[in-house]
C-alpha positions in Angstrom: -48.0 60.6 70.6 -51.3 62.0 72.0 -53.9 64.1 70.4 -57.4 65.4 71.3 -60.4 64.6 69.1 -64.1 64.9 69.1 -66.1 61.9 68.0 -69.7 60.7 67.6 -70.5 57.2 68.9 -72.8 54.9 66.9 -74.2 51.5 67.8 -76.1 49.4 65.2 -76.3 52.4 62.9 -77.8 54.7 65.5 -75.9 57.6 67.1 -75.8 57.1 70.8 -73.5 60.0 71.7 -73.4 62.9 69.2 -70.2 64.6 70.5 -67.6 63.1 72.8 -64.1 64.4 73.7 -61.3 61.8 73.7 -57.6 61.8 74.2 -56.2 59.4 71.5 -52.7 57.8 72.0 -50.9 55.6 69.5 -50.2 52.2 71.1 -46.7 50.8 71.2 -46.0 47.7 69.0 -45.9 45.6 72.2 -49.4 46.8 73.3 -50.8 46.4 69.8 -49.5 42.9 69.6 -51.3 42.1 72.9 -54.6 42.8 71.2 -53.6 40.8 68.1 -52.2 43.6 66.0 -49.7 43.2 63.3 -47.5 45.7 61.6 -48.5 48.1 60.1 -51.2 48.7 62.8 -53.7 51.4 63.4 -54.5 50.7 67.0 -55.0 53.4 69.7 -55.6 53.8 73.4 -58.4 56.3 74.1 -59.5 58.0 77.3 -62.8 59.7 78.0 -63.4 62.1 80.9 -66.7 60.4 82.0 -68.0 56.9 82.2 -70.2 56.8 79.1 -72.1 53.9 77.8 -69.6 52.8 75.1 -69.4 49.1 74.2 -67.2 46.8 72.3 -68.1 47.1 68.6 -69.3 50.7 68.7 -68.2 52.9 65.8 -66.6 56.3 66.6 -66.4 58.9 63.9 -64.0 61.8 64.2 -66.1 65.0 63.7 -63.2 67.1 62.5 -60.7 64.8 60.6 -61.3 63.5 57.0 -59.5 60.3 56.1 -57.8 61.0 52.7 -58.2 57.4 51.6 -62.0 57.3 52.0 -62.8 61.0 51.8 -65.1 60.5 54.8 -64.7 61.2 58.5 -62.0 59.1 60.1 -63.6 56.1 61.9 -62.5 53.9 64.8 -64.0 50.7 66.1 -64.0 49.8 69.9 -62.2 46.4 70.2 -62.1 45.9 73.9 -64.6 45.9 76.7 -64.2 49.6 77.8 -63.0 49.9 81.3 -64.6 52.5 83.6 -62.6 53.9 86.6 -63.8 55.3 89.9 -62.4 58.7 89.1 -65.0 58.9 86.3 -62.8 58.2 83.3 -63.1 55.5 80.7 -60.3 53.7 78.8 -60.9 52.2 75.4 -58.8 50.4 72.7 -59.7 51.5 69.2 -58.8 50.3 65.7 -58.9 52.8 62.8 -61.2 51.3 60.1 -60.3 52.0 56.5 -62.4 51.8 53.4 -61.5 50.0 50.2 
């Protein structure tokens, strides 16, 4: 399943990109297992339309969706080394982070 979201990107507590459009796809169980996931998993493939400076460990906060468990913006952590492509798109692997 695919959905479109807008996120802000933060690194070391500082916002580096205030608004970024992403296509977010749920990974299959086989893909998630490749990255060390276990069921249940909250792992996603994400695609950006430009080659932005996004790095492993960056925190992405969904600007429009509130996580009902945390009552805060839904957050995702970049877990791979983002891969830029010559056609000016960027591919990321994200884990949804959950609060206590």
